[in-house]
N, C-alpha and C positions, 0 to 999 in steps of 0.2 A: 664465925664459928656459932655452930647452934641452931642453923636453920630447921626449922620444925615442919615445913610442908614435905609431903610423901612424894616419892620419884618412884616410877616402876616402869624400867626400859627393859626391853628384851632384842636380842642380836643373834642373826645366825652368820658365823664367820667361816670361809672356806678353812679347810684343815690344812692349811699351807703355814710352814713355818716362819714366812716372812711377814704373817699377819699378826705377828706379835707386836710390831709397832702400833697397828692399828689398835689391838687390844689396850696398850699401856695408854693410846690417846683418847679411848673411850673411857676407861678409867679416871684419867686425869679430869676430863670434862665433867663426869659424873661426881667425882669427889667435890670439885669446886661448887657445883650445884646444890651439894649434901651439905656445903658447909663446912667440910674437914680441913684441917691445917696442911700445909706443904708436908710435914713430916708423915702425917698419916696417909696422905695420897701416895708420897714416894713407896712407902710400906705395902699398899695395898698393891700398887702398880706392879712391884716385884712379886708378891704372892700371887696375883691373879696371872699375870704372865708366864709364871712356872707353871701353874695349873694348866693353862691353855696349851702350853709345849708339851707338857706331860699327856694331856688329851690326844693331841696330833701324833706324837710320836709312839706313846706305850697303847693308847685305846684305839686309834684307827691306824696306826702304823703307816704314816705319812700317806695315806690315801687321799689325795688331794679332791676327789669326787666327792668326798663328805663333808660335813659342817659340824662345827663345835659351837653349841648355844651358851650363849651368856646373858644372863637374867641379872640385874642390877635393881636393888631395892633400898630405898632411903625411908626409914620412918623416924619418929622424933628421937628415940635413945639409940639406934642402932642401923648399921648398914649390913644388908644380906646380899651377897653375891653368889649365884650358882653357876657353874661350869659344867655341861652335860655334853656327853659324846654316845653314838651308839657304835661303838668299837665291842672289842671282845671282852669287856669288862676287867675289873681289878682283882688281882690275887691278895687278899689282906694278909696272906703269910710274908708278903716280900716288902710289905710296908714298914717303913723305918719310924715309928711313932715317937722317937726321942726328940726332945724338946729343941731348943736352938743350936744345940751343938753341932757344928758343921764342919766337916772334913772337905775342903775344897779339892783335894786330890782324888776323890772317888766318885764315882756315878752313884745313883740313888740316893739322893740328899734332898730331892724335890719336897717331899712332906716335911722335912726338916725346916727348910726356907720358907714354906707355905706358914707352918706352924711358927715361925720365929716374929710374923708380922701381923698376925691375926688373933682374936680372942676365943674363937671357936672353931671348930671343924667338924663337919658331918660327910661320911663317904658312904654312898648308897649304891648297890648294885642294881642295875635296872633290867626289867625283863622284857623281851627275851635276850636281849644284850644291851650292854654299855654302862656307864658309871655317871652319877651325879655327885659333885661336890660342892658342899654349902660351906662359905666361908662368912663368919659373923665378926663384926667389928662393933664394939660398942663406944658409942660417941664420948660418952662421959667416963669411961674407963673405969669405973667404980665397980663394974660387975666383975665376977669372978670368971677366968677363962676356963674354958672346957674343951675337951678333944673327945668327941664320940663317934663311935663305929657302929652302922647299922647294916 
């Protein structure tokens, strides 16, 4: 743990739900290269695969001709992961920003799941269309968590 080299990777992944496994595999390899623990890796795999699935379902509405962009960056103190789509955009009024309190019997818990496993989140509307979700994980966990919206 605690590897200090900078990693910056970019992937364009077809907006097909079955590519969720590919996303989890990419995150696993990236986290190993970034020096994260197995527990941190599992949390990031869950958060990023949830974000990918949200982009496919809600942003791109299962349009398999579209792609989701995944940017993975590791710096000495943090990991930053971006998930971007060029779909219809996000309705901020419909996002549940409540922390890790999860009711597994209902839909609409994606941001709760993501928030439970990361230290910071930023959601941006892209012009003319689309959404970029930026997830931050502090390697040393001494930073405060944040939930930002722009």
